N, CA, C and O atoms as a CHARMM CRD file, in Angstrom:
* protein
*
  260
    1    1 MET  N    104.74300 110.40200 107.68400 PROA 1      0.00000
    2    1 MET  CA   104.07100 110.37500 108.98400 PROA 1      0.00000
    3    1 MET  C    102.93300 109.77500 108.73900 PROA 1      0.00000
    4    1 MET  O    102.29600 110.36700 107.86700 PROA 1      0.00000
    5    2 ASN  N    102.40200 108.81000 109.16700 PROA 2      0.00000
    6    2 ASN  CA   101.20800 108.18400 109.37300 PROA 2      0.00000
    7    2 ASN  C    100.52000 108.84500 110.19100 PROA 2      0.00000
    8    2 ASN  O    101.13600 109.20000 111.19500 PROA 2      0.00000
    9    3 PRO  N     99.16300 109.22000 110.10300 PROA 3      0.00000
   10    3 PRO  CA    98.44400 110.18800 110.49400 PROA 3      0.00000
   11    3 PRO  C     98.01700 109.14200 111.85000 PROA 3      0.00000
   12    3 PRO  O     97.94100 107.92100 111.71400 PROA 3      0.00000
   13    4 ARG  N     97.76400 109.84000 113.13300 PROA 4      0.00000
   14    4 ARG  CA    97.28000 109.18400 114.41600 PROA 4      0.00000
   15    4 ARG  C     95.93200 108.57400 114.39200 PROA 4      0.00000
   16    4 ARG  O     95.16200 109.09800 113.58800 PROA 4      0.00000
   17    5 ILE  N     95.45700 107.56100 115.10600 PROA 5      0.00000
   18    5 ILE  CA    94.06200 107.33500 115.61000 PROA 5      0.00000
   19    5 ILE  C     93.65700 107.77500 116.85600 PROA 5      0.00000
   20    5 ILE  O     94.34900 107.59600 117.85800 PROA 5      0.00000
   21    6 SER  N     92.45300 108.40800 116.87200 PROA 6      0.00000
   22    6 SER  CA    92.26400 108.81100 118.34900 PROA 6      0.00000
   23    6 SER  C     91.48000 107.99500 118.93900 PROA 6      0.00000
   24    6 SER  O     91.48400 107.92400 120.16800 PROA 6      0.00000
   25    7 ALA  N     90.56200 107.13700 118.08000 PROA 7      0.00000
   26    7 ALA  CA    89.75200 106.38000 118.81900 PROA 7      0.00000
   27    7 ALA  C     89.24300 105.29900 117.52000 PROA 7      0.00000
   28    7 ALA  O     88.74300 105.75700 116.49200 PROA 7      0.00000
   29    8 VAL  N     89.45000 103.83000 117.73400 PROA 8      0.00000
   30    8 VAL  CA    88.81900 103.19800 117.38100 PROA 8      0.00000
   31    8 VAL  C     87.83600 101.79000 117.46400 PROA 8      0.00000
   32    8 VAL  O     88.61300 100.87000 117.72100 PROA 8      0.00000
   33    9 SER  N     86.87600 101.42300 117.38500 PROA 9      0.00000
   34    9 SER  CA    86.31700 100.46500 118.23400 PROA 9      0.00000
   35    9 SER  C     86.35700  99.11700 116.97900 PROA 9      0.00000
   36    9 SER  O     86.25300  99.11000 115.75200 PROA 9      0.00000
   37   10 VAL  N     86.53200  98.20600 117.87400 PROA 10     0.00000
   38   10 VAL  CA    86.80200  96.93000 116.92700 PROA 10     0.00000
   39   10 VAL  C     85.76000  95.96800 117.91400 PROA 10     0.00000
   40   10 VAL  O     85.78500  95.81300 119.13500 PROA 10     0.00000
   41   11 VAL  N     84.79100  95.36200 116.82500 PROA 11     0.00000
   42   11 VAL  CA    84.04500  94.12700 117.38100 PROA 11     0.00000
   43   11 VAL  C     84.89200  92.82500 117.06800 PROA 11     0.00000
   44   11 VAL  O     85.61900  92.78300 116.07600 PROA 11     0.00000
   45   12 ILE  N     84.76100  91.65600 118.03800 PROA 12     0.00000
   46   12 ILE  CA    85.56400  90.79600 117.73700 PROA 12     0.00000
   47   12 ILE  C     84.63200  89.62200 118.15000 PROA 12     0.00000
   48   12 ILE  O     84.01600  89.70100 119.21300 PROA 12     0.00000
   49   13 PRO  N     84.52100  88.64400 117.42400 PROA 13     0.00000
   50   13 PRO  CA    83.40500  87.59000 117.67400 PROA 13     0.00000
   51   13 PRO  C     84.28700  86.87100 119.13700 PROA 13     0.00000
   52   13 PRO  O     85.46200  87.15900 119.36700 PROA 13     0.00000
   53   14 THR  N     83.51300  85.96400 119.97200 PROA 14     0.00000
   54   14 THR  CA    83.81200  85.50300 120.86000 PROA 14     0.00000
   55   14 THR  C     84.29400  83.87200 120.29600 PROA 14     0.00000
   56   14 THR  O     84.97000  83.13100 121.00900 PROA 14     0.00000
   57   15 MET  N     83.95600  83.59700 119.31400 PROA 15     0.00000
   58   15 MET  CA    83.78500  82.02700 118.93400 PROA 15     0.00000
   59   15 MET  C     85.25100  81.57200 118.37700 PROA 15     0.00000
   60   15 MET  O     85.32000  80.56500 117.67200 PROA 15     0.00000
   61   16 ASN  N     86.36600  82.28600 118.68300 PROA 16     0.00000
   62   16 ASN  CA    87.50200  81.94900 118.51000 PROA 16     0.00000
   63   16 ASN  C     87.94300  81.65800 117.13100 PROA 16     0.00000
   64   16 ASN  O     88.85000  80.89000 116.80900 PROA 16     0.00000
   65   17 THR  N     87.08800  82.46400 116.25100 PROA 17     0.00000
   66   17 THR  CA    87.41600  82.63300 114.89800 PROA 17     0.00000
   67   17 THR  C     87.77500  83.79900 114.24000 PROA 17     0.00000
   68   17 THR  O     87.03800  84.75300 114.49200 PROA 17     0.00000
   69   18 ARG  N     88.78100  84.02600 113.39500 PROA 18     0.00000
   70   18 ARG  CA    89.15200  85.20800 112.95900 PROA 18     0.00000
   71   18 ARG  C     88.73100  85.41100 111.04400 PROA 18     0.00000
   72   18 ARG  O     89.14200  84.74500 110.09400 PROA 18     0.00000
   73   19 GLY  N     87.91300  86.42700 111.07000 PROA 19     0.00000
   74   19 GLY  CA    87.46400  86.65400 109.39500 PROA 19     0.00000
   75   19 GLY  C     88.62200  87.76900 108.79300 PROA 19     0.00000
   76   19 GLY  O     89.66400  88.14600 109.32900 PROA 19     0.00000
   77   20 ALA  N     88.12500  88.08800 107.68200 PROA 20     0.00000
   78   20 ALA  CA    88.79700  88.69300 106.88800 PROA 20     0.00000
   79   20 ALA  C     89.01100  90.35000 107.24800 PROA 20     0.00000
   80   20 ALA  O     89.89900  91.12700 106.89800 PROA 20     0.00000
   81   21 LEU  N     87.61300  90.57200 108.23600 PROA 21     0.00000
   82   21 LEU  CA    87.52300  91.91100 108.85200 PROA 21     0.00000
   83   21 LEU  C     88.63500  91.93300 109.89200 PROA 21     0.00000
   84   21 LEU  O     89.41600  92.87000 110.05600 PROA 21     0.00000
   85   22 ASP  N     88.61700  90.90600 110.50700 PROA 22     0.00000
   86   22 ASP  CA    89.77900  90.98300 111.58800 PROA 22     0.00000
   87   22 ASP  C     91.02300  90.80300 111.42800 PROA 22     0.00000
   88   22 ASP  O     91.85400  90.76700 112.33500 PROA 22     0.00000
   89   23 ASP  N     91.24500  90.66900 110.16300 PROA 23     0.00000
   90   23 ASP  CA    92.78500  90.95300 109.40800 PROA 23     0.00000
   91   23 ASP  C     93.11700  92.24500 108.88200 PROA 23     0.00000
   92   23 ASP  O     94.27400  92.65100 108.77500 PROA 23     0.00000
   93   24 ALA  N     92.29300  92.76000 108.61900 PROA 24     0.00000
   94   24 ALA  CA    91.99000  93.77000 108.10600 PROA 24     0.00000
   95   24 ALA  C     92.11700  95.03300 109.18500 PROA 24     0.00000
   96   24 ALA  O     92.97500  95.90300 109.03000 PROA 24     0.00000
   97   25 VAL  N     91.29000  95.04000 110.15600 PROA 25     0.00000
   98   25 VAL  CA    91.54800  96.00400 111.36400 PROA 25     0.00000
   99   25 VAL  C     93.27200  95.93900 112.27400 PROA 25     0.00000
  100   25 VAL  O     93.90300  96.90100 112.71000 PROA 25     0.00000
  101   26 ALA  N     93.61500  94.59800 112.31700 PROA 26     0.00000
  102   26 ALA  CA    94.58400  94.46200 112.64400 PROA 26     0.00000
  103   26 ALA  C     95.95500  94.69200 112.04600 PROA 26     0.00000
  104   26 ALA  O     97.03900  94.83300 112.61200 PROA 26     0.00000
  105   27 SER  N     95.58600  94.69700 110.54100 PROA 27     0.00000
  106   27 SER  CA    96.58600  95.09500 109.53800 PROA 27     0.00000
  107   27 SER  C     96.80200  96.62700 109.73700 PROA 27     0.00000
  108   27 SER  O     97.91700  97.14300 109.82400 PROA 27     0.00000
  109   28 ALA  N     95.61500  97.30200 109.80100 PROA 28     0.00000
  110   28 ALA  CA    95.25200  98.49000 109.62600 PROA 28     0.00000
  111   28 ALA  C     95.83200  99.52300 110.70400 PROA 28     0.00000
  112   28 ALA  O     96.25900 100.63400 110.39100 PROA 28     0.00000
  113   29 LEU  N     95.78700  98.91100 112.30000 PROA 29     0.00000
  114   29 LEU  CA    96.26300  99.07000 113.36500 PROA 29     0.00000
  115   29 LEU  C     97.71300  98.73900 113.59200 PROA 29     0.00000
  116   29 LEU  O     98.24200  98.89300 114.69300 PROA 29     0.00000
  117   30 ALA  N     98.25300  98.34800 112.69200 PROA 30     0.00000
  118   30 ALA  CA    99.48900  98.00600 112.49400 PROA 30     0.00000
  119   30 ALA  C    100.55800  98.76800 111.86000 PROA 30     0.00000
  120   30 ALA  O    101.75800  98.95300 112.06200 PROA 30     0.00000
  121   31 GLN  N     99.67200  99.14000 111.01600 PROA 31     0.00000
  122   31 GLN  CA   100.61300 100.31700 109.92100 PROA 31     0.00000
  123   31 GLN  C    100.90200 101.70500 110.36400 PROA 31     0.00000
  124   31 GLN  O    101.76700 102.44300 109.89100 PROA 31     0.00000
  125   32 ARG  N     99.95500 102.01100 111.46700 PROA 32     0.00000
  126   32 ARG  CA    99.99000 103.38200 112.09900 PROA 32     0.00000
  127   32 ARG  C    100.67700 103.57300 113.41500 PROA 32     0.00000
  128   32 ARG  O    100.88000 102.63400 114.18400 PROA 32     0.00000
  129   33 ASP  N    100.99700 104.69100 113.63400 PROA 33     0.00000
  130   33 ASP  CA   101.55900 105.18900 115.10000 PROA 33     0.00000
  131   33 ASP  C    100.65600 105.55900 115.93700 PROA 33     0.00000
  132   33 ASP  O    100.24800 106.71000 116.09300 PROA 33     0.00000
  133   34 VAL  N    100.18200 104.23200 116.71800 PROA 34     0.00000
  134   34 VAL  CA    99.20200 104.28200 117.43600 PROA 34     0.00000
  135   34 VAL  C     99.78900 104.28500 118.78300 PROA 34     0.00000
  136   34 VAL  O    100.86500 103.69200 118.84900 PROA 34     0.00000
  137   35 ASP  N     99.22000 104.96200 120.20300 PROA 35     0.00000
  138   35 ASP  CA    99.60000 104.61100 121.41900 PROA 35     0.00000
  139   35 ASP  C     98.27600 104.46600 122.02100 PROA 35     0.00000
  140   35 ASP  O     97.57300 105.44700 122.26300 PROA 35     0.00000
  141   36 VAL  N     97.79200 102.82800 122.35800 PROA 36     0.00000
  142   36 VAL  CA    96.37600 102.67200 122.88500 PROA 36     0.00000
  143   36 VAL  C     96.55200 101.79900 124.29200 PROA 36     0.00000
  144   36 VAL  O     97.40900 100.99500 124.66000 PROA 36     0.00000
  145   37 GLU  N     95.25900 102.36800 124.95300 PROA 37     0.00000
  146   37 GLU  CA    94.68000 101.43300 125.78000 PROA 37     0.00000
  147   37 GLU  C     93.74200 100.72700 125.46300 PROA 37     0.00000
  148   37 GLU  O     92.90700 101.05300 124.62000 PROA 37     0.00000
  149   38 VAL  N     93.74700  99.50700 126.18400 PROA 38     0.00000
  150   38 VAL  CA    92.40000  98.47800 125.45400 PROA 38     0.00000
  151   38 VAL  C     91.22700  98.44100 126.54600 PROA 38     0.00000
  152   38 VAL  O     91.54000  98.15100 127.70100 PROA 38     0.00000
  153   39 ILE  N     90.05200  98.68800 126.27000 PROA 39     0.00000
  154   39 ILE  CA    88.79500  98.50300 126.99800 PROA 39     0.00000
  155   39 ILE  C     88.35500  97.61600 126.38000 PROA 39     0.00000
  156   39 ILE  O     88.01700  97.78500 125.20900 PROA 39     0.00000
  157   40 VAL  N     88.20700  96.06200 127.19700 PROA 40     0.00000
  158   40 VAL  CA    87.31400  94.92300 126.56300 PROA 40     0.00000
  159   40 VAL  C     85.95400  94.74800 127.43600 PROA 40     0.00000
  160   40 VAL  O     85.80900  94.59600 128.64900 PROA 40     0.00000
  161   41 ALA  N     85.04300  94.82000 126.41000 PROA 41     0.00000
  162   41 ALA  CA    83.50400  94.77600 126.89600 PROA 41     0.00000
  163   41 ALA  C     83.32800  93.75700 126.63300 PROA 41     0.00000
  164   41 ALA  O     82.97900  93.63300 125.45900 PROA 41     0.00000
  165   42 MET  N     83.43900  92.35000 127.49600 PROA 42     0.00000
  166   42 MET  CA    82.84100  90.91400 127.47000 PROA 42     0.00000
  167   42 MET  C     81.38000  90.90100 126.97600 PROA 42     0.00000
  168   42 MET  O     80.53500  91.59500 127.54200 PROA 42     0.00000
  169   43 ASN  N     81.08200  90.12500 125.93700 PROA 43     0.00000
  170   43 ASN  CA    79.66700  89.88900 126.21900 PROA 43     0.00000
  171   43 ASN  C     78.78000  90.80000 126.35900 PROA 43     0.00000
  172   43 ASN  O     77.68400  90.38300 126.73300 PROA 43     0.00000
  173   44 GLY  N     78.92900  92.49900 126.09500 PROA 44     0.00000
  174   44 GLY  CA    78.16000  93.20300 126.36700 PROA 44     0.00000
  175   44 GLY  C     78.25200  93.78700 127.59000 PROA 44     0.00000
  176   44 GLY  O     77.42000  94.68100 127.73600 PROA 44     0.00000
  177   45 GLN  N     78.95700  93.60500 128.51000 PROA 45     0.00000
  178   45 GLN  CA    79.27900  94.00000 129.85300 PROA 45     0.00000
  179   45 GLN  C     80.49000  94.76200 130.11400 PROA 45     0.00000
  180   45 GLN  O     81.58200  94.28300 130.42200 PROA 45     0.00000
  181   46 GLY  N     80.17800  96.09800 129.95200 PROA 46     0.00000
  182   46 GLY  CA    81.32800  96.97400 129.99400 PROA 46     0.00000
  183   46 GLY  C     80.55700  98.80500 129.93500 PROA 46     0.00000
  184   46 GLY  O     79.37400  99.11700 130.07000 PROA 46     0.00000
  185   47 PRO  N     81.66200  99.62700 129.70900 PROA 47     0.00000
  186   47 PRO  CA    81.46200 101.03000 129.64200 PROA 47     0.00000
  187   47 PRO  C     80.40000 101.38200 128.38400 PROA 47     0.00000
  188   47 PRO  O     79.49700 102.20900 128.50900 PROA 47     0.00000
  189   48 ASP  N     80.66200 100.60100 127.12000 PROA 48     0.00000
  190   48 ASP  CA    80.30700 101.09100 126.12100 PROA 48     0.00000
  191   48 ASP  C     79.92900  99.81400 125.12800 PROA 48     0.00000
  192   48 ASP  O     80.32000  99.69500 123.96700 PROA 48     0.00000
  193   49 PRO  N     79.00100  98.80400 125.91900 PROA 49     0.00000
  194   49 PRO  CA    78.93600  97.59600 125.13000 PROA 49     0.00000
  195   49 PRO  C     78.36300  97.75800 123.70300 PROA 49     0.00000
  196   49 PRO  O     77.67500  98.76600 123.53800 PROA 49     0.00000
  197   50 VAL  N     78.54800  96.85100 122.53400 PROA 50     0.00000
  198   50 VAL  CA    78.05900  96.77700 121.49600 PROA 50     0.00000
  199   50 VAL  C     77.95700  95.05300 121.26000 PROA 50     0.00000
  200   50 VAL  O     78.91700  94.28500 121.32800 PROA 50     0.00000
  201   51 LEU  N     76.57300  94.68700 120.97500 PROA 51     0.00000
  202   51 LEU  CA    76.48600  93.14800 120.83000 PROA 51     0.00000
  203   51 LEU  C     76.32900  92.85300 119.29500 PROA 51     0.00000
  204   51 LEU  O     75.82900  93.65800 118.51000 PROA 51     0.00000
  205   52 GLY  N     76.73300  91.80900 119.00500 PROA 52     0.00000
  206   52 GLY  CA    76.26800  91.24500 117.62000 PROA 52     0.00000
  207   52 GLY  C     75.32100  90.76200 117.64500 PROA 52     0.00000
  208   52 GLY  O     74.78400  90.69000 118.75100 PROA 52     0.00000
  209   53 SER  N     74.75200  90.29400 116.69600 PROA 53     0.00000
  210   53 SER  CA    73.11700  89.61200 116.09100 PROA 53     0.00000
  211   53 SER  C     72.98700  88.86000 117.39700 PROA 53     0.00000
  212   53 SER  O     72.21200  89.33200 118.22900 PROA 53     0.00000
  213   54 ASN  N     73.67900  87.69300 117.69700 PROA 54     0.00000
  214   54 ASN  CA    73.89000  86.61800 118.48900 PROA 54     0.00000
  215   54 ASN  C     74.08000  87.08700 120.29000 PROA 54     0.00000
  216   54 ASN  O     73.86400  86.30600 121.21600 PROA 54     0.00000
  217   55 GLY  N     74.48800  88.40800 120.43000 PROA 55     0.00000
  218   55 GLY  CA    74.91300  88.75100 121.83100 PROA 55     0.00000
  219   55 GLY  C     75.81600  88.62400 122.23200 PROA 55     0.00000
  220   55 GLY  O     76.04500  89.13000 123.33000 PROA 55     0.00000
  221   56 ARG  N     76.91600  87.80100 121.48100 PROA 56     0.00000
  222   56 ARG  CA    78.16000  87.14800 121.98400 PROA 56     0.00000
  223   56 ARG  C     79.37300  87.55200 121.42900 PROA 56     0.00000
  224   56 ARG  O     80.22800  86.72700 121.10400 PROA 56     0.00000
  225   57 CYS  N     79.55500  89.06800 121.25900 PROA 57     0.00000
  226   57 CYS  CA    80.70600  89.82300 120.77000 PROA 57     0.00000
  227   57 CYS  C     81.67800  90.49900 122.07900 PROA 57     0.00000
  228   57 CYS  O     81.23200  90.95400 123.13200 PROA 57     0.00000
  229   58 ASN  N     82.74100  90.43400 121.77500 PROA 58     0.00000
  230   58 ASN  CA    83.58600  91.36200 122.55600 PROA 58     0.00000
  231   58 ASN  C     83.78600  92.64600 121.54000 PROA 58     0.00000
  232   58 ASN  O     84.01900  92.59800 120.33200 PROA 58     0.00000
  233   59 THR  N     83.61600  93.90100 122.44600 PROA 59     0.00000
  234   59 THR  CA    83.84500  94.98300 122.08100 PROA 59     0.00000
  235   59 THR  C     85.03700  95.69700 122.63200 PROA 59     0.00000
  236   59 THR  O     85.03100  96.33900 123.68200 PROA 59     0.00000
  237   60 TRP  N     86.21800  95.50600 121.71300 PROA 60     0.00000
  238   60 TRP  CA    87.76100  96.33100 122.00500 PROA 60     0.00000
  239   60 TRP  C     87.51500  97.59800 121.67700 PROA 60     0.00000
  240   60 TRP  O     87.08300  97.87300 120.55700 PROA 60     0.00000
  241   61 THR  N     87.77200  98.60200 122.67100 PROA 61     0.00000
  242   61 THR  CA    87.74200 100.20700 122.20700 PROA 61     0.00000
  243   61 THR  C     89.17300 100.83800 122.47700 PROA 61     0.00000
  244   61 THR  O     89.64100 100.87400 123.61600 PROA 61     0.00000
  245   62 PHE  N     89.79800 101.30100 121.44000 PROA 62     0.00000
  246   62 PHE  CA    91.39600 101.95300 121.57700 PROA 62     0.00000
  247   62 PHE  C     91.18600 103.38300 121.61400 PROA 62     0.00000
  248   62 PHE  O     90.81100 104.14500 120.72300 PROA 62     0.00000
  249   63 TRP  N     91.53600 103.62100 122.94700 PROA 63     0.00000
  250   63 TRP  CA    91.64500 105.22800 122.84200 PROA 63     0.00000
  251   63 TRP  C     93.14400 105.83800 122.62900 PROA 63     0.00000
  252   63 TRP  O     94.14800 105.13600 122.75000 PROA 63     0.00000
  253   64 GLU  N     93.18000 107.10200 122.32800 PROA 64     0.00000
  254   64 GLU  CA    94.99200 107.58100 122.06300 PROA 64     0.00000
  255   64 GLU  C     95.20600 107.80000 123.70500 PROA 64     0.00000
  256   64 GLU  O     94.23500 108.17500 124.36200 PROA 64     0.00000
  257   65 LEU  N     96.20700 107.61400 124.21500 PROA 65     0.00000
  258   65 LEU  CA    96.56100 108.11200 125.47000 PROA 65     0.00000
  259   65 LEU  C     97.09500 109.49600 125.24800 PROA 65     0.00000
  260   65 LEU  O     97.48300 110.16900 126.20300 PROA 65     0.00000
């Protein structure tokens, strides 16, 4: 059985591009038994904002239900 992930934070750029890191994170999550709710902090406005160097990133935080 795959281990459960209790919390994962993923920073996804808002420029509508996907890089190797985005693909690796998506693949890792897809291979695990994870029940998630998604909290999206757009452009740093949210409960736990994380900004990229240009301040234009979304933060997706996945918490175990």
